[in-house]
N, C-alpha and C positions, 0 to 999 in steps of 0.2 A: 675744337669746334666752338664757334662763337654763338651758340644757340641758347636763348633764354626761354624758360617756361613762361607762358603767358600768365598774367595776373588773374584774369577772369577765367576761371576753370569751370564755370557753371554749365550744365547741359544746355544745348541749344544756343550757346553764346556766339555762334558764328562758325563759318567754315574754318577748318584747321589747315589752311593752305601752307603756312610756314612749317607746321608740324609734319604735314604730308611730304613737303620737299626734303626736310631733314631726314624723315624716315626712309625715303628712296635713296638718299645719299648714303645712309648707314647700311642699307641693304646691299648697295653696290660695292661697299667696302668689305662685305662678307659677314656682317653682324646677323645674328638670328633675329627672328621676329620678337622674341622675348627680350633680348638685349636692347634692340632698337626701341621698343616700346618703353622700357625702363629708363633709358637715357633721355628720351624725349619727354617723358612724363605723361604718356597716354596709357589707357587701360589695355591690357593684353588682348582683350576681345576686340577692341577697336583696331589693333594692329593686324588681327586675323581676318577682318572683314574684306570683302571683295574690293572695296574702294582703296584699301591700303596696300593691295598687292602690286607688284611690279607690272608694267604694261604687258610684258611677255606672259606672265602668269594669267593675267586677265584674259588675254587673247586665247590662250590654251583652254581656259574654262569655257569661253564662249564657243570655241570650236567643238568641244566635247558636248555641249548642250545642243548644238546644231545637228550633230550626227545621231 
């Protein structure tokens, strides 16, 4: 993978669009949340948040909340 960790890693430094795309790619390849977060260089908690879940997982949570 040709992904480089961003140089500015300060909180609030902007949206993690490249990291998010790389995270989804790794998840589709079968990596766990922990492995994907480590490879990309994000905190494990960040990888576990709703925004980092796959679209299918997000939809399932929304459907559960609606019922």
